[in-house]
C-alpha positions in Angstrom: 82.8 79.3 88.4 83.5 81.1 91.7 86.7 83.1 92.3 88.0 80.5 94.8 87.8 77.8 92.1 89.9 79.7 89.6 93.7 79.7 89.3 95.8 82.8 89.4 97.3 83.8 86.1 100.9 85.2 86.1 100.9 88.8 85.0 103.7 89.7 82.6 102.9 93.4 82.6 101.7 95.5 79.6 98.1 95.3 80.6 96.1 97.9 82.4 94.9 97.3 86.0 91.2 96.7 86.5 89.0 99.8 86.7 86.5 100.4 89.5 83.7 99.3 87.2 85.6 96.1 86.4 86.6 95.2 90.0 83.4 96.1 91.9 81.6 92.9 90.8 84.6 90.8 91.9 84.7 92.6 95.2 81.1 91.6 95.8 82.3 87.9 95.9 84.7 88.5 98.7 84.2 88.7 102.5 84.8 92.2 103.9 87.9 93.1 101.8 88.5 96.8 101.1 89.9 98.4 98.0 92.4 101.1 98.9 93.1 103.9 96.3 91.5 101.7 93.6 94.8 99.7 93.5 95.0 97.3 96.5 92.9 94.8 98.3 93.3 94.9 102.0 91.8 92.8 104.9 92.7 92.4 108.5 91.9 89.0 110.1 91.4 89.1 113.9 92.7 86.1 115.7 93.2 85.0 119.3 97.0 85.5 119.6 100.3 85.8 117.8 100.6 82.0 117.2 97.2 82.0 115.4 98.2 84.9 113.2 101.4 83.0 112.3 99.4 79.8 111.6 97.1 81.7 109.2 100.1 83.5 107.6 101.7 80.1 106.9 98.6 78.7 105.4 98.3 81.7 103.1 102.0 81.4 102.2 101.5 77.8 101.0 98.5 78.8 98.8 100.4 81.9 97.5 103.3 79.7 96.4 101.0 77.2 94.8 99.3 80.1 92.9 102.5 82.0 92.1 100.9 85.2 93.5 102.2 86.6 96.7 100.5 89.1 99.1 102.2 91.3 101.7 101.5 90.0 105.1 101.7 91.9 108.4 101.7 89.6 111.4 101.1 91.0 114.9 99.5 89.8 118.1 95.8 89.1 117.4 95.9 90.2 113.8 97.0 89.3 110.3 96.8 92.0 107.7 96.9 91.0 104.0 97.6 93.5 101.2 97.1 92.2 97.6 97.9 93.9 94.3 99.7 93.0 91.1 103.1 94.7 91.2 103.7 94.5 87.4 100.6 96.7 86.7 100.7 98.6 90.0 97.1 97.8 90.5 94.5 95.1 90.7 94.0 92.1 88.4 91.5 89.2 88.6 94.3 87.2 90.2 94.2 89.4 93.2 90.6 88.7 93.7 91.1 84.9 93.1 93.8 84.8 95.8 91.6 86.9 98.2 88.8 84.4 97.8 91.2 81.5 98.5 92.4 83.3 101.6 88.8 83.8 102.8 88.4 80.0 102.4 91.5 79.3 104.5 90.4 81.7 107.3 87.0 80.0 107.6 88.6 76.6 108.3 
């Protein structure tokens, strides 16, 4: 099953974040996301203007609400930056990669 087909699982804390060895295979399933400091997934989407950045941000917000997993979004003219991590573990979990895959799907539409 691909990451985009999975559902985010709420993290209640008390589990360690993924290690580099654990997240590297998941990263390989994503489209140009970067891992920063082994603890955050980051990607900037280039778009034509501010309205398109807001449109993509709103689509991401709807999926984030549905999944119960919420990224940080930075909207500016021509760009939407997405930062993902699991706050309760201050690092990455599989849910971050699942949501990133779902976001990639939205951006391709």
